[in-house]
PLY file of the C-alpha trace (Angstrom):
ply
format ascii 1.0
element vertex 209
property float x
property float y
property float z
element edge 208
property int vertex1
property int vertex2
end_header
73.50 56.33 106.33
75.31 53.85 108.58
78.54 55.80 108.38
76.70 59.05 109.12
75.03 57.53 112.21
78.26 56.06 113.50
80.11 59.34 113.03
77.38 61.24 114.86
77.49 58.75 117.71
81.26 59.06 117.99
81.04 62.84 117.98
78.40 62.81 120.72
80.70 60.59 122.79
83.49 63.08 122.14
81.27 65.91 123.39
80.66 63.99 126.62
84.40 63.57 127.06
85.05 67.18 126.18
82.55 68.44 128.75
84.31 66.34 131.40
87.61 67.82 130.26
86.09 71.28 130.58
85.56 70.78 134.31
88.95 69.14 134.76
91.04 71.66 132.80
88.65 74.44 131.63
89.65 73.73 127.99
86.70 75.58 126.61
88.05 75.68 123.05
88.13 71.88 122.93
84.46 71.69 123.92
83.42 74.18 121.28
85.49 72.50 118.53
83.77 69.15 119.05
80.42 70.88 119.44
80.81 72.53 116.02
81.71 69.16 114.48
78.54 67.64 115.91
76.56 70.62 114.67
77.78 70.00 111.12
77.07 66.26 111.26
73.52 65.98 112.60
70.74 67.29 110.34
66.97 67.57 110.65
64.12 67.74 108.07
62.31 71.11 108.10
58.58 70.65 107.41
57.34 74.19 108.08
59.99 76.99 107.94
57.70 79.28 109.97
57.90 77.06 113.07
60.62 76.09 115.53
61.71 72.45 115.09
63.24 70.40 117.91
64.74 66.93 117.70
66.44 65.17 120.60
69.80 63.53 119.90
70.49 60.26 121.71
73.83 60.57 123.50
74.03 57.16 125.15
74.68 58.87 128.48
72.06 58.89 131.24
72.55 62.49 132.32
73.70 64.08 129.06
70.96 65.54 126.83
71.21 67.17 123.43
68.89 68.63 120.78
69.02 69.87 117.23
66.98 73.09 117.01
65.78 74.96 113.91
64.69 78.59 114.28
62.58 80.47 111.67
64.31 83.30 109.87
64.09 86.59 111.73
63.40 84.93 115.09
65.73 84.79 118.06
65.30 82.17 120.76
66.66 81.78 124.26
66.97 78.71 126.42
67.58 78.56 130.13
67.45 76.23 133.07
65.80 76.84 136.44
69.11 77.79 138.09
70.20 80.64 135.80
68.70 84.06 135.17
70.74 84.89 132.05
69.63 83.41 128.74
71.96 81.96 126.18
71.11 81.36 122.55
72.44 81.13 118.98
73.72 83.94 116.83
70.93 85.62 114.81
72.47 84.14 111.63
72.22 80.56 112.94
68.96 79.02 111.79
69.95 75.63 113.22
72.03 74.85 116.28
72.84 72.17 118.85
71.83 72.66 122.48
73.31 70.37 125.12
73.04 70.09 128.89
74.42 67.55 131.34
74.68 66.93 135.07
78.16 66.13 136.40
79.42 65.06 139.82
82.54 66.73 141.19
84.29 66.79 144.55
82.35 69.97 145.28
78.95 68.44 144.47
76.56 68.47 141.53
77.22 70.70 138.53
75.21 71.66 135.45
77.09 72.12 132.18
75.26 73.69 129.24
76.32 74.83 125.78
75.10 75.83 122.35
76.82 77.03 119.16
77.89 80.30 120.75
78.65 79.80 124.42
78.74 77.45 127.36
78.49 77.78 131.10
78.65 75.70 134.24
76.82 76.09 137.51
77.12 74.43 140.92
73.68 73.46 142.26
74.13 71.09 145.19
76.18 69.14 147.70
78.30 66.00 147.20
75.47 64.08 148.88
73.09 65.28 146.15
75.54 64.04 143.53
75.72 60.64 145.24
71.95 60.50 145.59
71.56 61.15 141.87
74.17 58.54 141.00
72.57 55.88 143.24
69.07 56.52 141.89
69.76 57.55 138.31
67.44 54.82 137.00
64.59 56.20 139.14
64.84 59.76 137.84
61.74 60.94 135.97
62.87 62.16 132.54
60.79 64.20 130.08
62.76 65.22 126.98
61.15 67.10 124.11
61.77 65.53 120.72
62.82 62.14 122.05
60.24 60.44 119.79
61.07 62.48 116.68
60.91 66.05 115.40
58.53 68.34 117.28
57.27 71.55 115.65
56.62 74.51 117.95
54.88 77.81 117.22
57.33 80.69 117.03
55.80 82.47 120.05
55.49 79.34 122.22
57.52 78.62 125.38
58.29 74.91 125.67
60.09 72.65 128.12
63.05 70.91 126.50
63.88 68.83 129.55
62.50 68.05 132.98
64.29 65.83 135.49
62.74 65.02 138.86
63.40 62.64 141.72
60.55 60.27 142.60
58.29 61.44 145.44
60.00 59.30 148.09
63.39 60.96 147.40
62.33 64.51 146.50
62.40 66.00 150.00
65.84 64.57 150.77
67.18 65.83 147.43
65.80 69.34 147.90
67.58 69.64 151.26
70.91 69.02 149.47
70.40 71.75 146.86
72.35 74.94 147.62
70.18 77.19 149.77
69.90 79.99 147.20
68.57 77.50 144.62
66.11 75.54 146.75
63.07 77.47 145.58
63.99 76.84 141.93
64.49 73.12 142.55
61.09 72.55 144.17
59.26 71.79 140.92
62.12 69.82 139.30
65.74 68.94 139.87
66.37 70.36 136.40
64.03 72.13 133.97
65.24 73.59 130.68
62.95 75.82 128.61
63.19 77.19 125.07
61.40 80.16 123.53
61.65 83.72 122.32
62.44 86.53 124.74
58.81 87.66 124.41
57.54 84.16 125.25
59.64 84.16 128.41
58.36 87.61 129.37
54.75 86.55 128.92
55.37 83.53 131.15
56.99 85.71 133.81
60.31 83.91 133.32
62.22 86.76 131.69
63.89 89.87 133.00
0 1
1 2
2 3
3 4
4 5
5 6
6 7
7 8
8 9
9 10
10 11
11 12
12 13
13 14
14 15
15 16
16 17
17 18
18 19
19 20
20 21
21 22
22 23
23 24
24 25
25 26
26 27
27 28
28 29
29 30
30 31
31 32
32 33
33 34
34 35
35 36
36 37
37 38
38 39
39 40
40 41
41 42
42 43
43 44
44 45
45 46
46 47
47 48
48 49
49 50
50 51
51 52
52 53
53 54
54 55
55 56
56 57
57 58
58 59
59 60
60 61
61 62
62 63
63 64
64 65
65 66
66 67
67 68
68 69
69 70
70 71
71 72
72 73
73 74
74 75
75 76
76 77
77 78
78 79
79 80
80 81
81 82
82 83
83 84
84 85
85 86
86 87
87 88
88 89
89 90
90 91
91 92
92 93
93 94
94 95
95 96
96 97
97 98
98 99
99 100
100 101
101 102
102 103
103 104
104 105
105 106
106 107
107 108
108 109
109 110
110 111
111 112
112 113
113 114
114 115
115 116
116 117
117 118
118 119
119 120
120 121
121 122
122 123
123 124
124 125
125 126
126 127
127 128
128 129
129 130
130 131
131 132
132 133
133 134
134 135
135 136
136 137
137 138
138 139
139 140
140 141
141 142
142 143
143 144
144 145
145 146
146 147
147 148
148 149
149 150
150 151
151 152
152 153
153 154
154 155
155 156
156 157
157 158
158 159
159 160
160 161
161 162
162 163
163 164
164 165
165 166
166 167
167 168
168 169
169 170
170 171
171 172
172 173
173 174
174 175
175 176
176 177
177 178
178 179
179 180
180 181
181 182
182 183
183 184
184 185
185 186
186 187
187 188
188 189
189 190
190 191
191 192
192 193
193 194
194 195
195 196
196 197
197 198
198 199
199 200
200 201
201 202
202 203
203 204
204 205
205 206
206 207
207 208
């Protein structure tokens, strides 16, 4: 068990490094190779095969979040953040997969990087000042991560929030002003919100197209 935990920790660290490399050199294949290794290493007990299971994976990085997700047979899920209108999700044959999202500072400002077993994407959301503000107040950020206390079981038709990051009230207005203008409406409720659910669950919530 110790060896398994150490290996998983090392692989998570490698994913963090690979994501950074992705922005530096766009070596997408390197990111996906390490991601598949992590996928094969980290397991999760399945208590009820008819329900979605979510377990957070500790990465050791303040702004890097990851989950192991189990999906019931015959069900497709999507997950998206509040800055992207196109869903990404696992192949229909993948009953379990790893979902990861992180916030990265670049010379251009603040970026979101997200990936699962099939695809990854990056998105610019704010100014360099927003990136500095986040870095200076990272310990003040309000973090809500599903599965951080153990496996969470979710009904197959339920829409859940995997992650919510928000600035404290005294910094929220300043932060919102540094979000790119076309994203400011999406950032009002949270700096970052990531949701998981079926396409139908998103449609019922008015979050799907």
